[in-house]
C-alpha positions as CSV (number, residue, x, y, z in Angstrom):
1,M,-40.9,-65.9,-9.9
2,S,-38.3,-68.5,-8.6
3,L,-36.1,-70.6,-11.0
4,L,-37.0,-74.4,-11.1
5,F,-33.3,-75.1,-11.5
6,E,-30.9,-73.4,-9.0
7,G,-27.8,-74.2,-7.2
8,S,-25.4,-77.1,-7.3
9,I,-26.7,-79.4,-10.0
10,T,-24.7,-82.5,-10.7
11,A,-24.1,-83.8,-14.3
12,L,-24.5,-87.6,-13.6
13,V,-22.1,-90.5,-14.7
14,T,-24.1,-93.4,-16.2
15,P,-22.8,-96.6,-14.4
16,F,-22.3,-99.5,-16.7
17,R,-22.0,-103.3,-15.4
18,K,-21.1,-105.9,-18.3
19,G,-22.3,-103.7,-21.0
20,K,-25.6,-102.8,-19.4
21,V,-26.6,-99.7,-17.4
22,D,-26.1,-100.5,-13.7
23,E,-29.3,-99.5,-12.2
24,K,-28.4,-100.3,-8.7
25,A,-25.2,-98.4,-8.7
26,F,-27.1,-95.4,-10.5
27,R,-29.8,-95.6,-7.8
28,A,-27.2,-95.4,-5.0
29,L,-25.4,-92.5,-6.7
30,I,-28.6,-90.5,-6.8
31,D,-29.3,-91.2,-3.1
32,W,-25.7,-90.1,-1.9
33,Q,-26.1,-87.0,-4.2
34,I,-29.3,-85.9,-2.7
35,A,-28.1,-86.6,0.9
36,S,-24.8,-84.5,0.2
37,G,-26.9,-81.5,-0.6
38,T,-27.0,-81.7,-4.3
39,D,-29.8,-79.3,-5.6
40,G,-30.7,-81.0,-9.0
41,L,-29.8,-83.9,-11.3
42,V,-28.8,-84.0,-14.9
43,P,-29.1,-87.7,-16.2
44,C,-27.9,-88.4,-19.9
45,G,-25.6,-85.5,-20.6
46,T,-22.2,-85.5,-21.7
47,T,-20.8,-86.8,-18.4
48,G,-23.5,-89.7,-18.8
49,E,-22.1,-90.9,-22.1
50,A,-25.6,-90.2,-23.5
51,V,-24.5,-90.5,-27.0
52,T,-23.7,-94.2,-26.5
53,L,-27.0,-95.1,-24.9
54,T,-29.7,-96.7,-26.9
55,E,-33.0,-95.0,-27.1
56,S,-34.6,-97.3,-24.7
57,E,-31.6,-96.9,-22.2
58,H,-31.9,-93.2,-22.6
59,E,-35.4,-93.1,-21.5
60,R,-34.9,-95.7,-18.7
61,V,-32.1,-93.8,-17.3
62,I,-34.1,-90.6,-17.1
63,A,-37.0,-92.7,-15.5
64,L,-34.6,-94.3,-13.0
65,C,-33.5,-90.7,-12.1
66,V,-36.9,-89.4,-11.8
67,E,-38.1,-92.2,-9.7
68,Q,-35.2,-92.2,-7.3
69,A,-35.0,-88.5,-6.9
70,A,-38.7,-88.8,-5.8
71,K,-39.3,-85.0,-6.3
72,K,-36.8,-84.2,-3.7
73,V,-34.6,-82.4,-6.3
74,P,-35.6,-81.4,-9.9
75,V,-34.4,-83.7,-12.9
76,L,-33.1,-81.8,-15.9
77,A,-32.8,-84.5,-18.3
78,G,-30.1,-84.4,-21.4
79,A,-32.0,-84.6,-24.7
80,G,-29.9,-83.0,-27.1
81,T,-28.3,-84.0,-30.4
82,N,-27.3,-82.6,-33.8
83,C,-30.5,-83.6,-35.6
84,T,-33.5,-81.4,-34.7
85,D,-36.0,-84.0,-35.3
86,K,-34.3,-86.4,-33.1
87,A,-33.7,-83.8,-30.5
88,I,-37.5,-83.3,-30.4
89,H,-38.0,-87.1,-30.1
90,L,-35.5,-87.3,-27.2
91,A,-37.2,-84.3,-25.6
92,K,-40.7,-86.2,-25.7
93,L,-38.9,-89.2,-24.2
94,A,-37.8,-87.0,-21.3
95,Q,-41.0,-85.7,-20.8
96,K,-42.8,-89.1,-20.9
97,A,-40.2,-90.2,-18.2
98,G,-41.3,-87.5,-15.9
99,A,-38.2,-85.2,-16.3
100,D,-38.7,-81.6,-14.9
101,G,-37.0,-80.1,-17.8
102,M,-34.5,-80.8,-20.6
103,L,-31.0,-79.7,-21.3
104,Q,-30.3,-79.2,-25.0
105,V,-26.8,-78.8,-26.4
106,T,-25.9,-76.7,-29.6
107,P,-25.8,-79.3,-32.5
108,Y,-22.4,-80.6,-32.9
109,Y,-20.4,-81.5,-36.1
110,N,-22.9,-79.8,-38.3
111,K,-21.6,-76.2,-37.3
112,P,-24.9,-74.5,-38.0
113,T,-25.1,-70.7,-38.2
114,Q,-26.6,-68.4,-35.5
115,E,-29.9,-68.5,-37.4
116,G,-29.7,-72.2,-37.8
117,L,-29.1,-72.5,-33.8
118,Y,-32.1,-70.2,-33.2
119,Q,-34.4,-72.2,-35.4
120,H,-33.3,-75.6,-33.9
121,F,-34.1,-74.5,-30.5
122,E,-37.2,-72.8,-31.5
123,A,-38.5,-76.0,-33.1
124,I,-37.9,-78.1,-30.0
125,A,-39.7,-75.4,-27.8
126,K,-42.6,-75.5,-30.3
127,A,-42.9,-79.2,-30.5
128,V,-42.3,-80.1,-26.7
129,D,-43.9,-78.0,-23.6
130,L,-41.1,-78.9,-21.3
131,P,-38.9,-76.2,-19.7
132,M,-35.3,-75.9,-21.7
133,V,-32.0,-75.1,-20.5
134,L,-29.7,-74.4,-23.4
135,Y,-26.2,-75.7,-23.4
136,N,-23.2,-73.8,-25.1
137,V,-20.0,-75.7,-25.1
138,P,-17.9,-74.8,-28.2
139,G,-14.8,-76.9,-27.1
140,R,-17.0,-80.1,-27.9
141,T,-19.3,-79.1,-30.5
142,A,-17.2,-76.7,-32.6
143,V,-20.0,-74.1,-32.5
144,N,-20.3,-71.2,-30.1
145,M,-23.8,-69.7,-29.5
146,E,-23.6,-65.8,-29.4
147,A,-25.2,-63.5,-26.9
148,E,-27.6,-62.3,-29.4
149,T,-29.0,-65.7,-30.3
150,V,-29.3,-66.6,-26.7
151,L,-31.2,-63.3,-25.9
152,R,-33.5,-64.1,-28.8
153,L,-34.1,-67.5,-27.5
154,A,-34.6,-66.4,-23.9
155,K,-37.8,-64.5,-25.0
156,I,-39.5,-68.0,-25.7
157,D,-41.5,-68.8,-22.5
158,T,-40.2,-72.3,-22.1
159,I,-36.5,-71.7,-22.6
160,V,-35.6,-70.8,-19.0
161,G,-31.8,-70.8,-19.0
162,I,-28.3,-71.7,-20.4
163,K,-25.4,-73.8,-19.3
164,E,-22.5,-71.6,-20.2
165,A,-19.2,-73.5,-20.9
166,S,-17.4,-71.2,-23.4
167,G,-15.4,-70.0,-20.6
168,K,-16.2,-66.4,-21.4
169,L,-17.2,-64.4,-18.6
170,E,-18.0,-61.4,-20.4
171,L,-20.6,-63.4,-22.3
172,V,-22.0,-64.6,-18.8
173,D,-22.1,-61.1,-17.5
174,R,-24.1,-59.9,-20.6
175,L,-26.5,-62.6,-20.4
176,V,-27.1,-62.1,-16.7
177,Q,-27.7,-58.5,-17.3
178,E,-29.9,-58.5,-20.3
179,A,-31.8,-61.9,-20.2
180,G,-34.0,-61.0,-17.1
181,P,-34.3,-62.4,-13.6
182,D,-36.3,-65.3,-15.0
183,F,-33.5,-66.7,-17.3
184,G,-30.9,-68.7,-15.4
185,V,-27.3,-68.7,-16.3
186,Y,-25.5,-71.7,-15.1
187,S,-21.9,-72.4,-14.9
188,G,-20.7,-75.2,-17.2
189,E,-17.0,-74.9,-16.1
190,D,-16.3,-76.1,-12.6
191,A,-13.1,-74.0,-12.4
192,L,-15.4,-70.9,-12.8
193,N,-18.3,-71.6,-10.6
194,A,-17.7,-68.9,-8.0
195,Q,-16.9,-66.4,-10.6
196,I,-20.1,-67.0,-12.4
197,Y,-22.0,-66.9,-9.3
198,A,-20.5,-63.6,-8.6
199,L,-21.8,-62.3,-11.9
200,G,-25.2,-63.3,-10.9
201,G,-25.1,-67.0,-12.2
202,K,-27.8,-69.2,-10.7
203,G,-25.8,-72.3,-10.2
204,T,-23.7,-74.9,-11.8
205,I,-24.1,-78.1,-13.8
206,S,-21.0,-79.8,-12.3
207,V,-18.8,-82.7,-13.2
208,T,-16.8,-82.4,-10.0
209,A,-20.0,-82.7,-7.8
210,N,-20.1,-86.4,-8.9
211,I,-17.2,-87.0,-6.5
212,V,-17.5,-84.3,-3.9
213,P,-21.3,-83.2,-4.1
214,D,-21.0,-81.7,-0.6
215,R,-18.0,-79.4,-1.3
216,V,-19.5,-78.2,-4.6
217,A,-22.9,-77.5,-2.9
218,K,-21.2,-75.7,-0.2
219,V,-19.7,-72.9,-2.6
220,W,-23.2,-72.2,-3.9
221,N,-24.6,-72.2,-0.4
222,L,-22.2,-69.7,0.7
223,F,-22.8,-67.4,-2.1
224,A,-26.5,-67.8,-1.6
225,K,-26.0,-66.7,2.0
226,G,-24.0,-63.5,0.8
227,D,-20.7,-65.0,2.2
228,K,-18.8,-64.4,-0.8
229,T,-15.3,-64.4,0.9
230,N,-15.7,-67.9,2.2
231,A,-17.3,-69.1,-1.1
232,M,-14.3,-68.0,-2.9
233,L,-12.1,-69.8,-0.4
234,E,-14.0,-73.1,-0.8
235,Q,-13.9,-72.6,-4.7
236,E,-10.0,-72.2,-4.4
237,N,-9.8,-75.2,-2.3
238,L,-11.6,-77.2,-5.0
239,Q,-9.4,-76.1,-8.0
240,F,-7.0,-79.0,-7.8
241,L,-10.0,-81.4,-8.0
242,N,-11.6,-79.5,-10.7
243,K,-8.2,-79.7,-12.9
244,A,-7.9,-83.3,-12.2
245,M,-11.5,-84.1,-13.5
246,F,-10.0,-83.0,-17.1
247,L,-6.7,-84.8,-17.0
248,Q,-8.3,-86.6,-19.9
249,T,-11.7,-86.3,-21.8
250,N,-14.8,-86.0,-19.6
251,P,-16.1,-88.4,-18.3
252,L,-13.1,-90.7,-18.3
253,P,-11.4,-89.0,-14.9
254,V,-14.7,-88.5,-13.0
255,K,-15.9,-92.1,-13.6
256,T,-12.4,-93.5,-12.9
257,A,-12.5,-91.6,-9.7
258,L,-16.0,-92.9,-8.6
259,A,-14.8,-96.4,-9.4
260,L,-11.7,-96.0,-7.3
261,M,-14.1,-94.6,-4.5
262,E,-16.3,-97.8,-5.1
263,K,-19.4,-96.0,-6.1
264,C,-19.6,-97.8,-9.8
265,L,-17.4,-99.8,-12.1
266,E,-14.5,-98.3,-14.2
267,E,-16.6,-99.3,-17.3
268,F,-16.9,-96.9,-20.4
269,R,-18.6,-97.5,-23.9
270,L,-16.5,-97.3,-27.2
271,P,-15.0,-95.0,-28.5
272,L,-14.4,-94.1,-24.8
273,C,-12.0,-96.5,-23.1
274,P,-10.1,-96.4,-19.5
275,M,-7.6,-93.6,-19.0
276,D,-3.9,-93.7,-20.0
277,E,-1.6,-94.8,-17.4
278,V,0.1,-91.4,-16.6
279,P,-3.0,-89.3,-16.2
280,R,-4.7,-92.0,-14.3
281,A,-1.8,-92.1,-11.8
282,K,-2.2,-88.2,-11.5
283,L,-5.8,-88.8,-10.8
284,I,-5.0,-91.1,-8.1
285,E,-2.7,-88.7,-6.5
286,A,-5.2,-85.9,-6.7
287,L,-7.9,-88.2,-5.0
288,K,-5.4,-89.1,-2.2
289,R,-4.3,-85.6,-1.6
290,E,-8.1,-84.8,-1.2
291,K,-8.6,-87.7,1.2
292,L,-11.1,-89.5,-1.1
293,L,-9.0,-92.6,-1.2
């Protein structure tokens, strides 16, 4: 069985204009992503500042993405939060908006046990019949989902993969080996994309692809064709940009970069605010080096 989500998948920013979602800029970003070879789209994730969106905005952003993608690529909608009932509600909104699947992050701040994590995701899966990709990002959530918990969850039919952003390649390797071919392991750390592909990962959910969708997709495409040598070379050529995307908290650098590239406005929602002067200058230097400005 082929995976629904595979390849270079972009964790989209949410453009704002005067405090509102900039629908025109968002649609244009989606068109550019698809034309550049992106294999899938993630609206309303961390990079999309989802936690600052109202409920109606959250549903609207997903619906816009679904509409503009027009089935050319699948849409994996962010629907995670740290309250199980609310996550179920967001998942239902994603399903109503027409998403092909949902991305569910480990509950942040609460610091649940491994059993709590299992029950959280199991409850969502029971309540909403929509393919689910788990998201493990301990650097942001203060909780790490262990391999045993993921492997238990992988037995649930609608849980189809995990975005792994712990940076632990041994965990990725184990999940690939033990979860089975119908369970996708996706890179959640752009700097490790090629290494995760080499272990059997099925793609990336990428921040960097917002600004260079063609180049991030090229790494995956080379790997998929069996050209590991050139894929690794392309990955190495991207590492300067990958590092630049985390000069400050994501999505500050990537959205600033898109603004400098005239793809959206440099507008955030509090508590996020414009980049500090020194890292912003370093970002501009990186973009100029890569001939993006």
